[in-house]
C-alpha positions in Angstrom: -43.2 -61.5 -170.5 -41.3 -58.3 -170.6 -39.5 -55.7 -172.7 -36.2 -54.4 -171.6 -34.7 -51.1 -172.9 -31.0 -50.3 -172.8 -28.6 -47.8 -174.3 -29.6 -44.6 -172.6 -27.1 -42.3 -170.9 -25.7 -38.8 -170.8 -24.6 -37.3 -174.1 -23.6 -33.9 -175.2 -25.7 -31.9 -177.7 -25.1 -33.1 -181.2 -24.2 -36.5 -180.0 -25.7 -39.9 -180.7 -27.1 -42.9 -178.9 -28.6 -46.2 -179.9 -31.4 -47.6 -177.8 -32.3 -51.3 -177.8 -35.5 -53.0 -176.8 -35.3 -56.7 -176.2 -38.3 -58.9 -175.6 -38.2 -61.7 -173.0 -40.7 -64.5 -172.9 -42.3 -63.8 -176.3 -41.2 -63.0 -179.8 -41.6 -59.7 -181.4 -42.2 -61.0 -184.9 -45.9 -60.2 -185.0 -45.8 -57.0 -182.9 -45.7 -53.5 -184.0 -43.2 -51.6 -181.9 -43.2 -48.1 -180.8 -40.7 -45.9 -179.0 -42.2 -43.3 -176.7 -40.6 -40.7 -174.4 -41.6 -38.8 -171.3 -39.8 -35.7 -170.1 -40.2 -34.4 -166.6 -43.6 -32.6 -166.2 -44.7 -33.6 -169.7 -47.0 -36.3 -171.1 -45.7 -39.4 -172.7 -45.4 -38.9 -176.5 -44.8 -41.1 -179.4 -41.4 -40.9 -181.0 -41.3 -43.6 -183.7 -43.1 -46.7 -184.7 -42.3 -49.7 -186.9 -44.6 -52.4 -188.1 -44.1 -56.1 -187.5 -42.1 -56.8 -190.7 -40.1 -53.6 -190.6 -41.7 -52.4 -193.9 -43.4 -49.3 -192.5 -42.1 -46.7 -190.1 -43.4 -43.4 -188.7 -41.7 -40.6 -186.8 -42.7 -37.6 -184.8 -42.0 -34.4 -186.6 -39.6 -33.4 -183.8 -37.2 -36.3 -184.6 -37.6 -36.8 -188.4 -34.3 -36.9 -190.1 -32.4 -37.5 -186.8 -33.8 -40.7 -185.4 -34.1 -44.1 -187.2 -36.0 -47.1 -185.9 -35.2 -50.6 -187.0 -35.7 -54.1 -185.9 -33.9 -57.5 -186.0 -36.5 -60.1 -185.5 -33.9 -62.8 -185.4 -32.5 -61.1 -182.3 -35.9 -60.2 -180.9 -34.7 -56.6 -180.7 -35.8 -53.2 -181.9 -33.4 -50.3 -182.1 -33.7 -46.5 -182.1 -30.7 -44.8 -183.5 -30.7 -41.2 -182.3 -28.4 -38.6 -183.9 -28.0 -34.9 -183.5 -29.4 -35.1 -180.0 -30.6 -31.9 -178.4 -31.4 -31.0 -174.8 -35.1 -31.2 -175.7 -34.6 -34.9 -176.4 -34.0 -35.5 -172.7 -36.5 -37.9 -171.4 -37.2 -41.5 -170.3 -37.6 -43.6 -173.4 -39.9 -46.5 -173.5 -40.6 -49.2 -176.0 -44.1 -50.6 -176.5 -45.1 -53.8 -178.3 -48.6 -54.1 -179.7 -50.5 -57.0 -181.4 -54.3 -56.9 -181.4 -55.4 -56.6 -177.8 -52.0 -57.5 -176.4 -49.5 -54.9 -175.5 -46.4 -54.6 -173.4 -44.3 -51.7 -172.0 -40.7 -51.7 -171.0 -39.5 -49.9 -167.8 -37.7 -47.2 -169.7 -34.2 -45.9 -170.2 -33.0 -42.4 -169.3 -31.6 -40.2 -172.0 -30.0 -37.0 -170.9 -28.6 -34.5 -173.4 -26.5 -31.8 -171.7 -23.2 -30.1 -172.0 
């Protein structure tokens, strides 16, 4: 049972990336999914969250209007579209699945925003 993130990389300021989080060994249908990030020397912080049916989303103030979370339960995948990226968005991005007492973390994908 695992989550696998992909889509990270190096991008210039103002650029865009789309992260994907795919579940293996279980279905995401009943799970709320969150994206978190951790920059060097900082604590992990919540970036965005989507409920199990995609009907409700939340964003950290720092990414509102720039990031969009979505899910495709048929593909067992959650996405994080990131636009207007800035150097302060540089971090390892993790996805997290939560249902009741069950939760899973991915291994993370590195996003680096630099010119």
